[in-house]
C-alpha positions in Angstrom: 0.0 0.0 -0.1 1.2 3.4 -1.0 1.8 6.1 1.9 0.1 9.2 1.2 1.3 11.9 3.6 1.4 14.6 1.0 -1.5 14.5 -1.2 -2.3 17.0 -4.1 -0.2 19.8 -3.0 3.1 21.4 -4.1 4.6 20.9 -0.4 6.7 18.8 1.7 6.5 18.4 5.1 9.8 19.8 6.9 13.0 21.3 5.5 14.9 19.5 2.8 17.8 19.1 5.1 15.9 16.8 7.1 15.7 14.1 4.0 17.8 11.2 5.5 18.3 9.2 2.3 18.5 12.0 -0.3 22.4 12.3 -0.2 22.8 8.5 -0.3 20.7 8.3 -3.5 22.7 11.2 -5.1 26.0 9.6 -4.4 24.9 6.4 -5.9 23.4 7.8 -8.7 26.3 10.2 -9.8 28.5 6.7 -9.2 26.6 4.7 -11.6 26.7 7.6 -14.1 30.6 8.2 -13.7 30.8 4.2 -14.1 28.9 4.3 -17.3 31.1 6.9 -18.7 34.1 5.1 -18.6 32.9 1.7 -19.1 30.4 2.4 -22.1 33.2 2.0 -24.8 33.4 -2.1 -23.9 31.2 -4.0 -26.4 29.9 -7.5 -25.5 27.5 -9.4 -27.3 24.1 -10.4 -26.3 22.4 -13.2 -28.1 24.8 -12.3 -31.2 23.9 -8.5 -31.1 26.8 -6.2 -30.3 26.2 -3.5 -27.5 27.7 -1.3 -24.8 28.2 -3.2 -21.6 26.7 -0.2 -20.0 23.3 -1.3 -21.0 23.4 -3.9 -18.0 23.7 -1.0 -15.4 23.1 2.5 -16.8 19.3 1.8 -16.7 19.9 1.8 -12.9 20.4 5.6 -13.2 16.8 5.8 -14.8 15.5 4.0 -11.5 17.1 6.2 -9.4 15.4 9.4 -11.7 11.9 7.1 -11.2 12.6 6.8 -7.0 13.5 10.5 -6.8 10.4 11.8 -8.8 8.1 9.4 -7.0 9.0 10.0 -3.8 10.8 13.6 -3.6 9.0 15.0 -6.5 10.2 16.3 -9.8 12.1 19.7 -8.4 14.3 17.2 -6.3 14.9 15.0 -9.2 15.9 17.7 -11.5 18.2 19.2 -8.8 20.2 15.9 -8.6 20.3 15.4 -12.2 22.0 18.7 -12.5 24.4 17.6 -9.7 24.9 14.1 -11.8 25.6 16.3 -14.9 28.1 18.3 -13.2 30.0 15.4 -11.8 30.2 14.0 -15.3 31.2 16.8 -17.2 33.8 17.4 -14.6 35.2 13.9 -14.5 35.0 14.1 -18.5 37.1 17.1 -18.6 39.5 15.5 -16.0 39.8 12.5 -18.2 40.9 14.3 -21.1 43.7 16.1 -19.5 45.0 12.9 -18.3 45.0 11.5 -21.5 46.5 14.4 -22.9 49.2 15.3 -20.5 52.3 14.0 -21.6 53.7 10.8 -19.6 56.8 11.2 -17.4 59.9 9.4 -18.9 59.7 5.6 -18.2 56.3 5.2 -17.7 55.2 2.8 -20.0 51.5 1.9 -19.5 50.5 5.6 -20.6 48.5 4.1 -23.7 46.2 2.0 -21.5 44.9 5.5 -20.1 44.8 7.0 -23.5 42.7 3.6 -24.6 40.3 3.7 -21.5 39.9 7.4 -20.9 40.3 9.0 -24.5 37.3 9.9 -26.1 36.5 12.3 -28.8 34.7 15.4 -27.7 31.9 14.3 -30.2 31.1 11.7 -27.9 31.4 13.1 -24.6 29.0 15.9 -25.6 26.5 13.4 -27.2 26.5 11.3 -23.6 25.9 14.7 -21.8 23.1 15.4 -24.0 21.8 12.1 -23.9 21.4 12.2 -20.0 20.4 15.4 -19.4 17.3 15.1 -22.1 16.5 11.7 -21.1 16.3 12.3 -17.7 14.1 15.3 -17.7 11.7 13.5 -20.2 11.5 10.3 -17.9 11.1 12.6 -14.8 8.6 14.7 -16.5 6.2 11.9 -17.8 6.7 10.2 -14.3 5.7 13.3 -12.3 2.6 14.0 -14.9 1.2 10.4 -14.8 1.3 10.4 -11.1 -0.8 13.5 -10.7 -3.3 12.1 -13.6 -3.6 8.6 -11.9 -3.9 9.8 -8.4 -0.7 8.0 -7.3 -2.1 4.7 -8.2 -0.4 2.1 -10.3 3.4 2.9 -10.1 4.2 0.3 -12.6 2.4 2.4 -15.4 4.4 5.5 -14.9 7.6 3.6 -14.4 7.3 1.7 -17.4 6.1 4.7 -19.7 9.1 7.1 -18.2 11.5 4.5 -18.7 10.6 3.7 -22.4 10.1 7.5 -23.3 13.2 8.4 -21.4 15.4 5.8 -22.4 14.3 6.4 -26.1 15.3 10.1 -26.2 18.4 9.1 -24.3 19.4 6.3 -26.9 18.6 8.6 -30.0 20.3 11.4 -29.0 23.4 9.9 -28.2 23.7 7.6 -31.0 23.0 10.7 -33.5 25.0 13.0 -32.0 28.0 10.8 -31.2 27.8 8.3 -34.3 25.9 9.6 -37.2 27.8 9.8 -40.2 30.5 7.6 -38.8 29.0 4.4 -39.1 26.3 3.2 -41.8 22.9 4.5 -40.9 21.3 0.9 -40.9 23.8 -0.1 -38.1 23.3 3.0 -36.3 19.3 2.3 -36.5 20.0 -1.3 -35.2 22.0 -0.3 -32.5 19.5 2.6 -31.4 16.7 -0.1 -31.3 18.8 -2.8 -29.5 20.1 -0.5 -26.8 16.7 1.2 -26.4 15.0 -2.2 -25.8 18.0 -3.8 -23.9 17.9 -0.8 -21.4 14.1 -0.6 -20.8 13.8 -4.3 -20.4 16.5 -4.1 -17.3 14.7 -1.5 -15.6 11.5 -3.6 -16.4 12.9 -6.5 -14.4 14.0 -4.1 -11.7 10.5 -3.0 -11.2 10.1 -4.8 -7.9 12.9 -3.2 -6.5 11.5 0.4 -7.5 8.1 -0.7 -5.6 9.9 -1.8 -2.5 12.5 1.2 -2.3 9.8 3.9 -2.8 7.4 2.2 -0.2 10.4 2.2 2.3 11.5 5.9 1.5 7.8 7.3 1.6 7.6 5.8 5.2 10.7 6.8 6.3 11.1 10.2 4.8 7.0 11.0 5.5 6.7 12.3 1.9 4.9 11.3 -1.0 5.0 14.4 -3.4 2.6 15.2 -6.0 3.8 17.7 -8.6 0.7 19.8 -8.9 2.0 23.3 -9.2 5.5 22.5 -10.0 7.7 24.5 -12.4 8.9 22.0 -15.2 11.4 24.3 -16.6 14.5 21.5 -17.0 16.9 24.5 -17.0 16.2 25.9 -13.4 19.6 24.6 -11.4 19.2 24.6 -7.7 
């Protein structure tokens, strides 16, 4: 049973600083984003289809987006997203500095760092745009359906937000990063495969989403409804 300590008002009880688990959720969210940033280049084969290993765990970031929006509201989810994006951009810039800074004499494994951390800026920018746009769409759909359905059937908004958010994320990344570099037919195949796999992973994790949302609502004493929320994605706070 879902706990409705706050219903149909754009307000939460108590200051934000009293949220006991929001910081930890943010930390884990940032961690999985940074992990995905540096490991996405490894390709694996799933039933004969080549895809990034990140499809196995990158969807976890969307799981946290769902949890943040469901429990704390769109504004909190947007705030966390900006923190995640800042961390990812900062890490990306530092990675490139690591790659391009000349190694010391006798340092023989510099090429390993170049191979892992060296990415063209087109791919980095594509990743950042994809993360931001995909998460914003995910959170918007999640928040709107929650109000529309009066907080019932969490699975509907979780699946709908995942399909739309992951779709936007996948299309933007592949188009910005790889359009014109690989054949269009392969590009479209990669988009569809990645979209379906990432959506499937989060669907499998849906029971976890239910459990975490229920526990957080009870322990935090909040179940936010975005009735009067400003959905402008570019508000940073």
